[in-house]
Biopython code that builds the backbone (N, CA, C, O; Angstrom):
import numpy as np
from Bio.PDB.StructureBuilder import StructureBuilder

atoms = [
    (1, "UNK", "N", (65.627, 97.563, -67.030)),
    (1, "UNK", "CA", (66.035, 96.187, -67.012)),
    (1, "UNK", "C", (66.394, 95.820, -65.576)),
    (1, "UNK", "O", (67.089, 96.548, -64.868)),
    (2, "UNK", "N", (65.900, 94.688, -65.195)),
    (2, "UNK", "CA", (66.279, 94.141, -63.902)),
    (2, "UNK", "C", (67.329, 93.060, -64.140)),
    (2, "UNK", "O", (67.355, 92.440, -65.203)),
    (3, "UNK", "N", (68.174, 92.841, -63.173)),
    (3, "UNK", "CA", (69.188, 91.798, -63.285)),
    (3, "UNK", "C", (69.052, 90.865, -62.096)),
    (3, "UNK", "O", (69.051, 91.298, -60.943)),
    (4, "UNK", "N", (68.937, 89.580, -62.393)),
    (4, "UNK", "CA", (68.956, 88.569, -61.342)),
    (4, "UNK", "C", (70.261, 87.793, -61.500)),
    (4, "UNK", "O", (70.952, 87.925, -62.510)),
    (5, "UNK", "N", (70.588, 86.993, -60.507)),
    (5, "UNK", "CA", (71.837, 86.243, -60.540)),
    (5, "UNK", "C", (71.585, 84.777, -60.244)),
    (5, "UNK", "O", (70.753, 84.424, -59.409)),
    (6, "UNK", "N", (72.323, 83.934, -60.947)),
    (6, "UNK", "CA", (72.282, 82.502, -60.648)),
    (6, "UNK", "C", (73.127, 82.249, -59.411)),
    (6, "UNK", "O", (73.802, 83.155, -58.922)),
    (7, "UNK", "N", (73.094, 81.036, -58.907)),
    (7, "UNK", "CA", (73.852, 80.699, -57.696)),
    (7, "UNK", "C", (75.348, 80.933, -57.854)),
    (7, "UNK", "O", (76.033, 81.257, -56.885)),
    (8, "UNK", "N", (75.862, 80.767, -59.088)),
    (8, "UNK", "CA", (77.299, 80.946, -59.306)),
    (8, "UNK", "C", (77.683, 82.405, -59.576)),
    (8, "UNK", "O", (78.852, 82.690, -59.834)),
    (9, "UNK", "N", (76.719, 83.335, -59.520)),
    (9, "UNK", "CA", (76.989, 84.753, -59.719)),
    (9, "UNK", "C", (76.823, 85.241, -61.139)),
    (9, "UNK", "O", (77.067, 86.415, -61.418)),
    (10, "UNK", "N", (76.408, 84.359, -62.058)),
    (10, "UNK", "CA", (76.206, 84.745, -63.457)),
    (10, "UNK", "C", (74.987, 85.660, -63.558)),
    (10, "UNK", "O", (73.913, 85.304, -63.074)),
    (11, "UNK", "N", (75.137, 86.852, -64.188)),
    (11, "UNK", "CA", (74.004, 87.765, -64.315)),
    (11, "UNK", "C", (73.008, 87.294, -65.374)),
    (11, "UNK", "O", (73.393, 86.778, -66.424)),
    (12, "UNK", "N", (71.728, 87.481, -65.078)),
    (12, "UNK", "CA", (70.658, 87.128, -66.009)),
    (12, "UNK", "C", (69.741, 88.341, -66.122)),
    (12, "UNK", "O", (69.042, 88.672, -65.164)),
    (13, "UNK", "N", (69.728, 89.015, -67.285)),
    (13, "UNK", "CA", (68.862, 90.188, -67.426)),
    (13, "UNK", "C", (67.397, 89.787, -67.581)),
    (13, "UNK", "O", (67.077, 88.788, -68.224)),
    (14, "UNK", "N", (66.524, 90.574, -66.987)),
    (14, "UNK", "CA", (65.078, 90.424, -67.151)),
    (14, "UNK", "C", (64.623, 91.692, -67.858)),
    (14, "UNK", "O", (64.590, 92.772, -67.268)),
    (15, "UNK", "N", (64.273, 91.544, -69.133)),
    (15, "UNK", "CA", (63.983, 92.706, -69.976)),
    (15, "UNK", "C", (62.596, 93.275, -69.693)),
    (15, "UNK", "O", (61.642, 92.547, -69.421)),
    (16, "UNK", "N", (62.519, 94.610, -69.768)),
    (16, "UNK", "CA", (61.277, 95.343, -69.560)),
    (16, "UNK", "C", (61.053, 96.250, -70.767)),
    (16, "UNK", "O", (62.002, 96.544, -71.494)),
    (17, "UNK", "N", (59.813, 96.702, -70.997)),
    (17, "UNK", "CA", (59.557, 97.609, -72.122)),
    (17, "UNK", "C", (60.466, 98.842, -72.064)),
    (17, "UNK", "O", (60.634, 99.467, -71.017)),
    (18, "UNK", "N", (61.045, 99.170, -73.226)),
    (18, "UNK", "CA", (61.934, 100.321, -73.317)),
    (18, "UNK", "C", (63.411, 99.966, -73.246)),
    (18, "UNK", "O", (64.252, 100.789, -73.608)),
    (19, "UNK", "N", (63.752, 98.767, -72.792)),
    (19, "UNK", "CA", (65.152, 98.354, -72.749)),
    (19, "UNK", "C", (65.688, 98.183, -74.160)),
    (19, "UNK", "O", (64.962, 97.741, -75.051)),
    (20, "UNK", "N", (66.943, 98.526, -74.369)),
    (20, "UNK", "CA", (67.585, 98.353, -75.664)),
    (20, "UNK", "C", (68.347, 97.034, -75.669)),
    (20, "UNK", "O", (69.081, 96.721, -74.731)),
    (21, "UNK", "N", (68.161, 96.265, -76.744)),
    (21, "UNK", "CA", (68.803, 94.956, -76.858)),
    (21, "UNK", "C", (69.399, 94.768, -78.246)),
    (21, "UNK", "O", (68.933, 95.357, -79.221)),
    (22, "UNK", "N", (70.439, 93.936, -78.320)),
    (22, "UNK", "CA", (71.133, 93.628, -79.571)),
    (22, "UNK", "C", (71.073, 92.127, -79.793)),
    (22, "UNK", "O", (71.353, 91.349, -78.881)),
    (23, "UNK", "N", (70.708, 91.717, -81.003)),
    (23, "UNK", "CA", (70.632, 90.285, -81.309)),
    (23, "UNK", "C", (72.035, 89.707, -81.435)),
    (23, "UNK", "O", (72.883, 90.254, -82.140)),
    (24, "UNK", "N", (72.270, 88.594, -80.744)),
    (24, "UNK", "CA", (73.562, 87.933, -80.847)),
    (24, "UNK", "C", (73.502, 86.732, -81.779)),
    (24, "UNK", "O", (74.529, 86.115, -82.063)),
    (25, "UNK", "N", (72.313, 86.397, -82.257)),
    (25, "UNK", "CA", (72.126, 85.311, -83.220)),
    (25, "UNK", "C", (70.918, 85.649, -84.084)),
    (25, "UNK", "O", (70.068, 86.447, -83.690)),
    (26, "UNK", "N", (70.848, 85.036, -85.266)),
    (26, "UNK", "CA", (69.698, 85.249, -86.144)),
    (26, "UNK", "C", (68.428, 84.724, -85.489)),
    (26, "UNK", "O", (68.462, 83.798, -84.679)),
    (27, "UNK", "N", (67.312, 85.332, -85.855)),
    (27, "UNK", "CA", (66.017, 84.860, -85.378)),
    (27, "UNK", "C", (65.827, 83.409, -85.835)),
    (27, "UNK", "O", (66.090, 83.096, -86.996)),
    (28, "UNK", "N", (65.374, 82.520, -84.942)),
    (28, "UNK", "CA", (65.193, 81.122, -85.341)),
    (28, "UNK", "C", (64.023, 80.957, -86.307)),
    (28, "UNK", "O", (63.129, 81.801, -86.364)),
    (29, "UNK", "N", (64.039, 79.872, -87.058)),
    (29, "UNK", "CA", (62.953, 79.574, -87.981)),
    (29, "UNK", "C", (63.435, 79.547, -89.406)),
    (29, "UNK", "O", (64.568, 79.929, -89.697)),
    (30, "UNK", "N", (62.563, 79.090, -90.311)),
    (30, "UNK", "CA", (62.957, 78.956, -91.712)),
    (30, "UNK", "C", (63.120, 80.288, -92.451)),
    (30, "UNK", "O", (63.927, 80.376, -93.377)),
    (31, "UNK", "N", (62.380, 81.314, -92.064)),
    (31, "UNK", "CA", (62.456, 82.627, -92.722)),
    (31, "UNK", "C", (62.721, 83.716, -91.689)),
    (31, "UNK", "O", (61.799, 84.444, -91.320)),
    (32, "UNK", "N", (63.971, 83.845, -91.211)),
    (32, "UNK", "CA", (64.244, 84.861, -90.183)),
    (32, "UNK", "C", (64.075, 86.278, -90.713)),
    (32, "UNK", "O", (64.442, 86.575, -91.850)),
    (33, "UNK", "N", (63.511, 87.155, -89.875)),
    (33, "UNK", "CA", (63.340, 88.567, -90.240)),
    (33, "UNK", "C", (64.371, 89.445, -89.536)),
    (33, "UNK", "O", (64.581, 90.593, -89.930)),
    (34, "UNK", "N", (65.012, 88.914, -88.501)),
    (34, "UNK", "CA", (66.012, 89.675, -87.748)),
    (34, "UNK", "C", (67.308, 88.875, -87.713)),
    (34, "UNK", "O", (67.298, 87.649, -87.596)),
    (35, "UNK", "N", (68.421, 89.592, -87.817)),
    (35, "UNK", "CA", (69.712, 88.930, -87.918)),
    (35, "UNK", "C", (70.676, 89.424, -86.846)),
    (35, "UNK", "O", (70.500, 90.507, -86.288)),
    (36, "UNK", "N", (71.681, 88.629, -86.570)),
    (36, "UNK", "CA", (72.678, 88.973, -85.563)),
    (36, "UNK", "C", (73.260, 90.355, -85.860)),
    (36, "UNK", "O", (73.566, 90.683, -87.007)),
    (37, "UNK", "N", (73.405, 91.153, -84.810)),
    (37, "UNK", "CA", (73.960, 92.501, -84.956)),
    (37, "UNK", "C", (72.911, 93.593, -85.002)),
    (37, "UNK", "O", (73.227, 94.753, -84.738)),
    (38, "UNK", "N", (71.666, 93.256, -85.330)),
    (38, "UNK", "CA", (70.607, 94.268, -85.322)),
    (38, "UNK", "C", (70.219, 94.564, -83.878)),
    (38, "UNK", "O", (70.421, 93.737, -82.989)),
    (39, "UNK", "N", (69.665, 95.741, -83.658)),
    (39, "UNK", "CA", (69.284, 96.114, -82.299)),
    (39, "UNK", "C", (68.045, 96.983, -82.307)),
    (39, "UNK", "O", (67.708, 97.622, -83.303)),
    (40, "UNK", "N", (67.371, 96.984, -81.153)),
    (40, "UNK", "CA", (66.140, 97.754, -81.039)),
    (40, "UNK", "C", (65.655, 97.844, -79.609)),
    (40, "UNK", "O", (66.401, 97.582, -78.665)),
    (41, "UNK", "N", (64.398, 98.219, -79.463)),
    (41, "UNK", "CA", (63.789, 98.451, -78.158)),
    (41, "UNK", "C", (62.781, 97.348, -77.834)),
    (41, "UNK", "O", (62.019, 96.918, -78.700)),
    (42, "UNK", "N", (62.787, 96.904, -76.596)),
    (42, "UNK", "CA", (61.829, 95.893, -76.153)),
    (42, "UNK", "C", (60.446, 96.537, -76.051)),
    (42, "UNK", "O", (60.272, 97.572, -75.408)),
    (43, "UNK", "N", (59.473, 95.907, -76.696)),
    (43, "UNK", "CA", (58.088, 96.384, -76.622)),
    (43, "UNK", "C", (57.331, 95.701, -75.493)),
    (43, "UNK", "O", (56.558, 96.333, -74.774)),
    (44, "UNK", "N", (57.566, 94.389, -75.346)),
    (44, "UNK", "CA", (56.789, 93.590, -74.394)),
    (44, "UNK", "C", (57.601, 92.369, -73.994)),
    (44, "UNK", "O", (58.298, 91.777, -74.819)),
    (45, "UNK", "N", (57.506, 91.997, -72.727)),
    (45, "UNK", "CA", (58.096, 90.746, -72.251)),
    (45, "UNK", "C", (56.946, 89.775, -72.012)),
    (45, "UNK", "O", (56.094, 90.010, -71.155)),
    (46, "UNK", "N", (56.924, 88.698, -72.765)),
    (46, "UNK", "CA", (55.845, 87.715, -72.675)),
    (46, "UNK", "C", (56.188, 86.555, -71.748)),
    (46, "UNK", "O", (55.503, 85.532, -71.763)),
    (47, "UNK", "N", (57.227, 86.697, -70.950)),
    (47, "UNK", "CA", (57.632, 85.630, -70.045)),
    (47, "UNK", "C", (58.260, 84.474, -70.810)),
    (47, "UNK", "O", (59.213, 84.670, -71.564)),
    (48, "UNK", "N", (57.727, 83.263, -70.619)),
    (48, "UNK", "CA", (58.308, 82.082, -71.270)),
    (48, "UNK", "C", (58.099, 82.091, -72.773)),
    (48, "UNK", "O", (58.767, 81.343, -73.486)),
    (49, "UNK", "N", (57.186, 82.919, -73.276)),
    (49, "UNK", "CA", (56.934, 83.003, -74.720)),
    (49, "UNK", "C", (57.922, 83.914, -75.438)),
    (49, "UNK", "O", (57.899, 83.977, -76.667)),
    (50, "UNK", "N", (58.785, 84.619, -74.719)),
    (50, "UNK", "CA", (59.799, 85.455, -75.330)),
    (50, "UNK", "C", (59.502, 86.939, -75.217)),
    (50, "UNK", "O", (58.618, 87.356, -74.470)),
    (51, "UNK", "N", (60.259, 87.734, -75.975)),
    (51, "UNK", "CA", (60.102, 89.185, -75.941)),
    (51, "UNK", "C", (59.806, 89.710, -77.346)),
    (51, "UNK", "O", (60.180, 89.095, -78.345)),
    (52, "UNK", "N", (59.134, 90.850, -77.401)),
    (52, "UNK", "CA", (58.846, 91.529, -78.667)),
    (52, "UNK", "C", (59.786, 92.724, -78.774)),
    (52, "UNK", "O", (59.972, 93.462, -77.806)),
    (53, "UNK", "N", (60.379, 92.915, -79.958)),
    (53, "UNK", "CA", (61.367, 93.966, -80.161)),
    (53, "UNK", "C", (61.002, 94.798, -81.387)),
    (53, "UNK", "O", (60.585, 94.250, -82.407)),
    (54, "UNK", "N", (61.158, 96.111, -81.291)),
    (54, "UNK", "CA", (60.984, 97.012, -82.434)),
    (54, "UNK", "C", (62.370, 97.417, -82.929)),
    (54, "UNK", "O", (63.165, 97.997, -82.189)),
    (55, "UNK", "N", (62.644, 97.099, -84.195)),
    (55, "UNK", "CA", (63.937, 97.422, -84.797)),
    (55, "UNK", "C", (63.907, 98.749, -85.543)),
    (55, "UNK", "O", (64.946, 99.393, -85.687)),
    (56, "UNK", "N", (62.749, 99.166, -86.018)),
    (56, "UNK", "CA", (62.636, 100.406, -86.798)),
    (56, "UNK", "C", (62.997, 101.605, -85.925)),
    (56, "UNK", "O", (62.529, 101.743, -84.795)),
    (57, "UNK", "N", (63.836, 102.457, -86.479)),
    (57, "UNK", "CA", (64.282, 103.631, -85.746)),
    (57, "UNK", "C", (65.561, 103.378, -84.981)),
    (57, "UNK", "O", (66.120, 104.299, -84.387)),
    (58, "UNK", "N", (66.024, 102.165, -84.985)),
    (58, "UNK", "CA", (67.261, 101.798, -84.295)),
    (58, "UNK", "C", (68.253, 101.271, -85.327)),
    (58, "UNK", "O", (69.002, 102.060, -85.904)),
    (59, "UNK", "N", (68.284, 99.956, -85.577)),
    (59, "UNK", "CA", (69.226, 99.425, -86.568)),
    (59, "UNK", "C", (68.641, 99.443, -87.977)),
    (59, "UNK", "O", (69.351, 99.178, -88.947)),
    (60, "UNK", "N", (67.361, 99.751, -88.093)),
    (60, "UNK", "CA", (66.705, 99.855, -89.408)),
    (60, "UNK", "C", (66.093, 101.241, -89.545)),
    (60, "UNK", "O", (65.834, 101.909, -88.544)),
    (61, "UNK", "N", (65.860, 101.678, -90.786)),
    (61, "UNK", "CA", (65.209, 102.985, -90.964)),
    (61, "UNK", "C", (63.831, 103.011, -90.300)),
    (61, "UNK", "O", (63.158, 101.985, -90.201)),
    (62, "UNK", "N", (63.434, 104.169, -89.858)),
    (62, "UNK", "CA", (62.157, 104.331, -89.155)),
    (62, "UNK", "C", (60.962, 103.882, -89.999)),
    (62, "UNK", "O", (59.935, 103.488, -89.447)),
    (63, "UNK", "N", (61.079, 103.936, -91.314)),
    (63, "UNK", "CA", (59.980, 103.581, -92.209)),
    (63, "UNK", "C", (60.085, 102.157, -92.760)),
    (63, "UNK", "O", (59.387, 101.819, -93.716)),
    (64, "UNK", "N", (60.930, 101.331, -92.185)),
    (64, "UNK", "CA", (61.132, 99.984, -92.718)),
    (64, "UNK", "C", (59.892, 99.114, -92.551)),
    (64, "UNK", "O", (59.066, 99.346, -91.667)),
    (65, "UNK", "N", (59.779, 98.117, -93.409)),
    (65, "UNK", "CA", (58.658, 97.184, -93.381)),
    (65, "UNK", "C", (58.930, 96.103, -92.335)),
    (65, "UNK", "O", (60.074, 95.680, -92.165)),
    (66, "UNK", "N", (57.882, 95.653, -91.632)),
    (66, "UNK", "CA", (57.982, 94.614, -90.606)),
    (66, "UNK", "C", (59.047, 94.917, -89.553)),
    (66, "UNK", "O", (59.982, 94.136, -89.379)),
    (67, "UNK", "N", (58.916, 96.035, -88.855)),
    (67, "UNK", "CA", (59.948, 96.405, -87.897)),
    (67, "UNK", "C", (59.885, 95.648, -86.571)),
    (67, "UNK", "O", (60.858, 95.667, -85.817)),
    (68, "UNK", "N", (58.759, 94.977, -86.259)),
    (68, "UNK", "CA", (58.613, 94.323, -84.966)),
    (68, "UNK", "C", (58.897, 92.831, -85.055)),
    (68, "UNK", "O", (58.397, 92.143, -85.945)),
    (69, "UNK", "N", (59.700, 92.343, -84.128)),
    (69, "UNK", "CA", (60.007, 90.921, -84.018)),
    (69, "UNK", "C", (59.282, 90.424, -82.773)),
    (69, "UNK", "O", (59.463, 90.981, -81.690)),
    (70, "UNK", "N", (58.469, 89.390, -82.914)),
    (70, "UNK", "CA", (57.669, 88.913, -81.787)),
    (70, "UNK", "C", (58.143, 87.555, -81.307)),
    (70, "UNK", "O", (58.641, 86.737, -82.081)),
    (71, "UNK", "N", (57.976, 87.334, -80.012)),
    (71, "UNK", "CA", (58.255, 86.056, -79.345)),
    (71, "UNK", "C", (59.685, 85.563, -79.578)),
    (71, "UNK", "O", (59.906, 84.379, -79.832)),
    (72, "UNK", "N", (60.640, 86.468, -79.490)),
    (72, "UNK", "CA", (62.045, 86.114, -79.640)),
    (72, "UNK", "C", (62.570, 85.617, -78.295)),
    (72, "UNK", "O", (62.377, 86.288, -77.282)),
    (73, "UNK", "N", (63.230, 84.456, -78.260)),
    (73, "UNK", "CA", (63.771, 83.967, -76.984)),
    (73, "UNK", "C", (64.793, 84.948, -76.408)),
    (73, "UNK", "O", (65.682, 85.390, -77.136)),
    (74, "UNK", "N", (64.693, 85.298, -75.133)),
    (74, "UNK", "CA", (65.610, 86.268, -74.525)),
    (74, "UNK", "C", (67.076, 85.829, -74.564)),
    (74, "UNK", "O", (67.967, 86.674, -74.478)),
    (75, "UNK", "N", (67.340, 84.543, -74.691)),
    (75, "UNK", "CA", (68.729, 84.065, -74.732)),
    (75, "UNK", "C", (69.440, 84.507, -76.007)),
    (75, "UNK", "O", (70.665, 84.422, -76.088)),
    (76, "UNK", "N", (68.687, 84.981, -77.010)),
    (76, "UNK", "CA", (69.284, 85.408, -78.276)),
    (76, "UNK", "C", (69.676, 86.879, -78.293)),
    (76, "UNK", "O", (70.222, 87.356, -79.287)),
    (77, "UNK", "N", (69.407, 87.607, -77.211)),
    (77, "UNK", "CA", (69.722, 89.038, -77.188)),
    (77, "UNK", "C", (70.606, 89.381, -75.993)),
    (77, "UNK", "O", (70.652, 88.667, -74.991)),
    (78, "UNK", "N", (71.302, 90.499, -76.142)),
    (78, "UNK", "CA", (72.131, 91.065, -75.075)),
    (78, "UNK", "C", (71.711, 92.503, -74.855)),
    (78, "UNK", "O", (71.280, 93.159, -75.803)),
    (79, "UNK", "N", (71.819, 93.018, -73.643)),
    (79, "UNK", "CA", (71.524, 94.434, -73.442)),
    (79, "UNK", "C", (72.538, 95.293, -74.189)),
    (79, "UNK", "O", (73.702, 94.917, -74.328)),
    (80, "UNK", "N", (72.085, 96.449, -74.668)),
    (80, "UNK", "CA", (72.997, 97.350, -75.379)),
    (80, "UNK", "C", (72.683, 98.789, -75.000)),
    (80, "UNK", "O", (71.687, 99.073, -74.336)),
    (81, "UNK", "N", (73.565, 99.700, -75.441)),
    (81, "UNK", "CA", (73.334, 101.119, -75.192)),
    (81, "UNK", "C", (72.568, 101.729, -76.366)),
    (81, "UNK", "O", (72.189, 101.009, -77.290)),
    (82, "UNK", "N", (72.335, 103.035, -76.347)),
    (82, "UNK", "CA", (71.516, 103.655, -77.390)),
    (82, "UNK", "C", (72.235, 103.800, -78.720)),
    (82, "UNK", "O", (71.663, 104.314, -79.681)),
    (83, "UNK", "N", (73.493, 103.348, -78.787)),
    (83, "UNK", "CA", (74.233, 103.326, -80.046)),
    (83, "UNK", "C", (74.351, 101.907, -80.592)),
    (83, "UNK", "O", (74.976, 101.693, -81.631)),
    (84, "UNK", "N", (73.752, 100.932, -79.898)),
    (84, "UNK", "CA", (73.782, 99.551, -80.349)),
    (84, "UNK", "C", (74.971, 98.747, -79.871)),
    (84, "UNK", "O", (75.137, 97.598, -80.280)),
    (85, "UNK", "N", (75.809, 99.323, -79.008)),
    (85, "UNK", "CA", (76.967, 98.603, -78.495)),
    (85, "UNK", "C", (76.559, 97.746, -77.301)),
    (85, "UNK", "O", (75.926, 98.230, -76.362)),
    (86, "UNK", "N", (76.925, 96.477, -77.347)),
    (86, "UNK", "CA", (76.543, 95.540, -76.288)),
    (86, "UNK", "C", (77.153, 95.951, -74.950)),
    (86, "UNK", "O", (78.307, 96.374, -74.883)),
    (87, "UNK", "N", (76.363, 95.820, -73.894)),
    (87, "UNK", "CA", (76.823, 96.122, -72.545)),
    (87, "UNK", "C", (77.242, 94.828, -71.867)),
    (87, "UNK", "O", (76.556, 93.812, -71.976)),
    (88, "UNK", "N", (78.344, 94.867, -71.184)),
    (88, "UNK", "CA", (78.782, 93.693, -70.428)),
    (88, "UNK", "C", (78.206, 93.744, -69.026)),
    (88, "UNK", "O", (78.296, 94.769, -68.350)),
    (89, "UNK", "N", (77.619, 92.652, -68.591)),
    (89, "UNK", "CA", (77.088, 92.580, -67.244)),
    (89, "UNK", "C", (78.131, 91.931, -66.338)),
    (89, "UNK", "O", (78.750, 90.932, -66.706)),
    (90, "UNK", "N", (78.316, 92.494, -65.177)),
    (90, "UNK", "CA", (79.336, 92.008, -64.262)),
    (90, "UNK", "C", (78.796, 90.888, -63.382)),
    (90, "UNK", "O", (77.651, 90.929, -62.930)),
    (91, "UNK", "N", (79.640, 89.889, -63.146)),
    (91, "UNK", "CA", (79.284, 88.800, -62.235)),
    (91, "UNK", "C", (79.166, 89.346, -60.822)),
    (91, "UNK", "O", (79.815, 90.331, -60.470)),
    (92, "UNK", "N", (78.344, 88.709, -60.027)),
    (92, "UNK", "CA", (78.262, 89.026, -58.607)),
    (92, "UNK", "C", (79.256, 88.111, -57.910)),
    (92, "UNK", "O", (78.986, 86.927, -57.708)),
    (93, "UNK", "N", (80.405, 88.664, -57.545)),
    (93, "UNK", "CA", (81.488, 87.843, -56.998)),
    (93, "UNK", "C", (81.191, 87.367, -55.569)),
    (93, "UNK", "O", (81.879, 86.483, -55.059)),
    (94, "UNK", "N", (80.185, 87.939, -54.931)),
    (94, "UNK", "CA", (79.817, 87.487, -53.587)),
    (94, "UNK", "C", (79.083, 86.161, -53.628)),
    (94, "UNK", "O", (79.046, 85.429, -52.638)),
    (95, "UNK", "N", (78.496, 85.855, -54.785)),
    (95, "UNK", "CA", (77.742, 84.607, -54.926)),
    (95, "UNK", "C", (78.674, 83.546, -55.492)),
    (95, "UNK", "O", (79.246, 83.713, -56.569)),
    (96, "UNK", "N", (78.813, 82.490, -54.774)),
    (96, "UNK", "CA", (79.611, 81.354, -55.256)),
    (96, "UNK", "C", (78.871, 80.078, -54.932)),
    (96, "UNK", "O", (78.116, 80.006, -53.962)),
    (97, "UNK", "N", (79.094, 79.086, -55.746)),
    (97, "UNK", "CA", (78.486, 77.779, -55.459)),
    (97, "UNK", "C", (79.228, 77.176, -54.280)),
    (97, "UNK", "O", (80.420, 76.880, -54.365)),
    (98, "UNK", "N", (78.536, 77.004, -53.219)),
    (98, "UNK", "CA", (79.156, 76.444, -52.011)),
    (98, "UNK", "C", (79.091, 74.925, -52.075)),
    (98, "UNK", "O", (78.033, 74.340, -52.309)),
    (99, "UNK", "N", (80.215, 74.317, -51.867)),
    (99, "UNK", "CA", (80.290, 72.852, -51.927)),
    (99, "UNK", "C", (79.986, 72.220, -50.600)),
    (99, "UNK", "O", (80.006, 70.995, -50.480)),
]
sb = StructureBuilder()
sb.init_structure("model")
sb.init_model(0)
sb.init_chain("A")
sb.init_seg("    ")
for serial, (resi, resn, name, xyz) in enumerate(atoms, 1):
    if name == "N":
        sb.init_residue(resn, " ", resi, " ")
    sb.init_atom(name, np.array(xyz, "f"), 0.0, 1.0, " ", f" {name:<3s}", serial, name[0])
structure = sb.get_structure()
C-alpha cells in the first residue's frame, strides 16, 4: 500500500494487490454482498472504477460462495492487519494548509 497526503496532511491510502482491507460500510446497491466489518485482500485496483476484494479465507470461510467483491469504492474500506483489525494512518504534521 502506498500512502499519499492531502495538503492538510490527511493520509490517503492507495491500495495495491495483496493489501488487506476492512469494510467500514456496507457495499452500496440494492443487494449488497459485503457488509461493514468484513475484511479481505485486494485483488485489483481499477483506479476510478474502484477496487476488487477477495473475502474468502479472511472474514469468510475459504469455500464460501461469491467471495469476490468487484468495483468497491476505496472510500468504503480502511487498511487492516492480517487479523482484520483496522490500522490507523498517521497525519503528516509537516503538511499544513498555508494561508
